[in-house]
C-alpha positions in Angstrom: -14.0 -4.0 1.4 -12.4 -6.2 -1.2 -9.1 -8.0 -0.9 -6.5 -7.8 -3.8 -4.7 -10.9 -4.9 -6.9 -13.4 -6.5 -9.9 -11.7 -5.6 -9.7 -8.5 -7.7 -6.4 -9.2 -9.3 -4.8 -12.3 -10.9 -1.8 -14.0 -9.5 -0.4 -15.2 -13.0 2.1 -12.4 -13.8 3.3 -12.5 -10.0 3.8 -16.3 -9.9 5.2 -16.4 -13.5 7.7 -13.9 -13.0 9.1 -15.2 -9.6 9.4 -18.5 -11.6 11.3 -16.8 -14.3 13.9 -14.8 -11.9 14.5 -18.1 -10.0 15.2 -19.8 -13.1 12.6 -22.7 -12.7 9.8 -23.5 -14.9 6.5 -21.8 -14.2 4.7 -25.0 -14.1 7.0 -26.3 -11.2 6.5 -22.9 -9.2 2.6 -23.2 -9.6 2.7 -26.9 -8.7 4.7 -25.5 -5.3 2.1 -23.1 -4.8 -0.8 -25.5 -4.9 1.1 -27.5 -2.3 1.6 -24.9 0.3 -1.8 -24.3 -0.3 -3.2 -27.5 0.7 -1.0 -28.0 3.3 -2.6 -24.6 4.8 0.8 -23.1 4.4 1.8 -19.3 3.3 2.2 -19.2 -0.3 5.5 -17.5 0.2 7.1 -20.9 1.5 6.6 -22.1 -2.3 9.6 -19.7 -2.8 11.5 -20.7 0.3 11.1 -24.6 -1.2 11.9 -23.5 -4.2 15.3 -21.8 -3.1 15.9 -22.5 0.6 17.6 -20.1 2.5 16.3 -17.3 0.2 16.1 -13.6 1.4 12.6 -12.6 0.0 13.3 -8.8 0.7 17.1 -8.9 -0.7 15.3 -10.7 -3.9 12.4 -8.2 -4.2 15.0 -5.3 -4.1 17.2 -7.1 -6.8 14.4 -7.4 -8.8 13.4 -4.0 -8.6 17.0 -2.9 -9.3 16.9 -5.0 -12.5 14.0 -3.6 -13.9 11.6 -6.6 -12.9 9.9 -5.6 -10.0 6.1 -5.5 -9.0 4.0 -4.6 -12.0 0.1 -4.3 -12.3 -2.0 -3.1 -15.4 -5.6 -3.7 -16.6 -4.6 -7.3 -18.1 -4.4 -8.2 -14.4 -7.7 -7.5 -13.3 -10.4 -10.1 -13.3 -13.3 -9.0 -15.9 -15.8 -8.4 -13.4 -14.0 -5.8 -11.2 -14.7 -2.5 -13.2 -18.1 -3.4 -13.5 -19.0 -5.2 -10.3 -17.7 -2.4 -8.7 -18.9 0.1 -10.4 -22.5 -1.8 -9.7 -22.1 -1.6 -5.9 -20.9 2.3 -5.9 -24.1 2.8 -8.1 -26.2 1.2 -5.3 -24.7 4.0 -3.0 -22.3 1.7 -1.1 -18.8 2.7 -0.4 -16.7 0.7 -1.8 -13.0 0.0 -0.5 -9.9 -2.1 -1.3 -7.4 -3.3 1.3 -5.3 -6.6 1.0 -2.0 -7.9 2.0 0.2 -6.0 -0.6 3.2 -3.6 -0.7 3.0 -0.2 -1.0 3.9 -0.1 -4.6 1.1 -2.4 -5.4 -1.0 0.2 -3.7 0.2 2.7 -5.8 -0.1 1.0 -8.9 -4.0 0.0 -8.2 -4.5 3.6 -7.6 -3.2 4.9 -10.6 -5.6 2.3 -12.4 -8.5 4.7 -11.5 -10.6 1.8 -10.2 -14.3 2.6 -9.3 -13.4 2.5 -5.5 -13.6 5.0 -2.8 -10.2 4.0 -1.1 -7.2 1.6 -1.6 -5.0 0.6 1.1 -2.3 -2.1 1.4 -0.8 -4.0 4.6 2.5 -2.2 4.1 1.2 1.0 4.2 -0.7 0.3 7.4 2.3 -1.5 9.0 0.3 -4.7 9.8 -1.2 -7.8 7.7 -3.8 -10.2 7.7 -4.7 -12.2 10.0 -3.7 -10.1 12.5 -6.6 -8.4 13.9 -5.0 -5.1 13.7 -5.5 -5.3 10.1 -9.2 -5.3 10.3 -9.0 -2.3 12.7 -7.6 -0.6 9.7 -10.4 -1.9 7.5 -12.9 -0.6 9.9 -11.3 2.9 9.7 -11.1 2.7 6.1 -14.7 2.0 5.6 -15.7 4.7 8.1 -18.8 2.2 8.9 -19.5 0.1 11.6 -18.0 -3.4 11.7 -21.2 -5.4 11.3 -22.2 -3.4 8.2 -18.9 -4.3 6.2 -18.9 -7.1 4.1 -15.2 -8.2 3.7 -14.8 -10.2 0.2 -11.6 -12.5 -0.2 -10.5 -16.0 -1.1 -8.5 -17.0 1.9 -10.2 -18.9 4.5 -7.5 -18.0 7.0 -6.4 -14.6 5.9 -9.7 -13.3 4.9 -12.9 -15.2 6.4 -11.9 -16.2 9.9 -10.3 -13.0 11.1 -13.0 -10.8 9.5 -15.8 -12.9 11.2 -13.7 -12.7 14.5 -13.6 -8.9 14.4 -17.5 -8.6 13.8 -17.3 -8.1 10.1 -19.5 -10.1 7.7 -17.6 -12.2 5.1 -17.7 -13.5 1.6 -15.5 -16.3 -0.1 -15.0 -15.8 -3.5 -14.0 -18.9 -5.6 -10.7 -17.9 -7.2 -7.0 -19.0 -7.2 -6.1 -21.9 -5.4 -7.3 -21.1 -1.8 -10.6 -19.9 -3.1 -11.0 -23.2 -5.2 -9.6 -25.6 -2.6 -11.5 -24.2 0.5 -14.8 -23.0 -0.5 -16.5 -26.2 0.8 -14.7 -26.7 4.1 -17.2 -26.9 6.7 -15.5 -24.2 8.5 -15.6 -21.8 5.8 -19.3 -22.6 4.7 -20.2 -21.8 8.7 -18.1 -18.5 8.6 -19.0 -17.2 5.5 -22.0 -15.2 4.9 -21.9 -15.7 1.3 -19.7 -17.8 -1.4 -19.5 -16.6 -4.6 -17.9 -17.3 -7.9 -18.2 -13.4 -9.5 -18.1 -9.8 -8.1 -21.2 -9.5 -10.3 -23.4 -11.7 -8.1 -22.8 -9.0 -5.0 -25.3 -6.4 -6.0 -28.2 -8.7 -5.9 -27.2 -10.5 -2.7 -26.4 -7.4 -1.0 -30.0 -5.9 -2.1 -31.7 -8.9 -1.0 -29.6 -9.9 2.5 -28.6 -13.0 3.7 -32.2 -14.0 5.3 -34.3 -11.7 2.7 -33.4 -8.7 4.7 -31.3 -5.5 3.5 -27.7 -5.8 4.3 -26.9 -4.2 7.6 -30.6 -4.4 8.7 
């Protein structure tokens, strides 16, 4: 089970388009995202710092109306996504995608015909990470016992910790500001079954298992 932002999809377009919409330099907003990450805050706080009092939902609607709404295409995927997901499916594993994204993001991802068995988003489910209700939905989507699901994501607080709390296994991928900044944090090291730099590492890890046994054994 894969997270979306900074796990499968690069966030460059997302933050760059917000900077352009707000009329601030892209570097400025990028630095602010890094700052709120270091403080352990939600990334949306970068937008609120850039424009105090901003109504994010109203701004999203305005962007859609102006033809500058959410967009994803092949160029937004990390290079290892298609071959990595395909290799996992060829092992006979069920491969799913679920993250804190809009319904539109889900529609865009499904239209890309990724090698995944199912794709869902928090807006479609009506519950977002780190709420445990999100991981209840993950287990339903996986149609597999919780302890046989590996959740792969970049965010310690949204992905790794709640996944483990709900009884899933967890893998931190060192991508984006969260994955890089927090990958060596002692709590993350203790909670994550694995820490990886690429999805391409997963087939061998899952075949071998954390302690030399098959995953799920």
